[in-house]
C-alpha positions in Angstrom: 0.0 0.0 0.0 1.4 3.4 -1.0 1.7 6.2 1.5 -0.9 8.9 1.1 0.2 12.3 -0.3 0.0 15.6 1.6 0.6 18.7 -0.3 0.3 22.4 0.5 -1.0 25.0 -2.0 -0.8 28.7 -1.4 -1.2 30.6 -4.7 -4.0 29.2 -6.9 -7.0 27.1 -6.0 -7.3 23.7 -7.7 -10.3 23.1 -9.9 -12.8 20.6 -8.8 -11.5 18.2 -11.5 -7.9 18.6 -10.2 -9.1 18.0 -6.6 -11.1 14.9 -7.6 -8.1 13.4 -9.4 -5.8 14.2 -6.4 -8.0 12.7 -3.7 -9.1 9.9 -6.0 -12.8 10.4 -5.7 -15.5 12.7 -4.2 -14.0 15.8 -2.6 -14.8 16.9 1.0 -13.5 20.3 2.2 -12.6 20.5 5.8 -12.4 24.0 7.2 -9.6 24.4 9.8 -9.5 26.8 12.7 -6.7 28.9 11.2 -8.8 29.6 8.1 -7.0 27.1 5.9 -8.8 24.1 4.3 -8.0 20.5 3.7 -9.4 18.7 0.6 -9.8 15.0 1.2 -11.7 12.0 -0.2 -15.2 12.1 1.2 -15.4 8.3 1.2 -11.8 7.6 2.2 -12.7 5.7 5.4 -15.4 3.7 3.6 -12.9 2.6 1.0 -10.1 1.8 3.5 -7.7 4.6 2.4 -4.5 4.6 4.5 -4.0 6.9 7.5 -2.4 10.2 6.5 -0.2 11.3 9.5 1.0 14.5 7.8 -2.5 15.8 7.1 -3.8 14.7 10.5 -0.9 16.6 12.2 -1.5 19.7 10.0 -5.1 19.7 11.0 -4.2 19.4 14.7 -1.5 22.1 14.4 -4.0 24.4 12.7 -6.1 24.5 15.9 -8.4 21.5 15.3 -7.1 19.6 18.2 -9.6 16.7 17.9 -7.6 15.4 14.9 -5.3 12.7 16.1 -7.4 11.9 19.1 -11.0 11.6 18.0 -10.6 11.7 14.2 -7.9 11.2 11.6 -7.4 12.1 7.9 -7.0 9.2 5.5 -5.9 9.2 1.8 -4.4 12.0 -0.1 -5.0 15.5 1.3 -4.4 19.0 -0.2 -3.9 21.8 2.3 -5.2 25.0 0.8 -3.8 28.2 2.3 -4.1 31.9 1.5 -5.0 32.5 -2.1 -5.4 28.8 -2.9 -8.5 28.4 -0.6 -11.9 27.6 -2.1 -14.5 30.3 -1.6 
């Protein structure tokens, strides 16, 4: 099983099609406490996607301190910051 990807974007937001390709399915946007966003696979847990430690830690460090204790991110995740955020 391959390790999931975690990438940060800061300049331009991805299109829906780009996001779907990156997360390999339906896209769920998770708004984080610091104003940034994570794009993840909406059905990642249903399909048994692997645990993404980098994305889970990023969510925790952004002020969402339930990540890592009560919930985790699985599969590929795009961390959208600044001008790359979806509106």
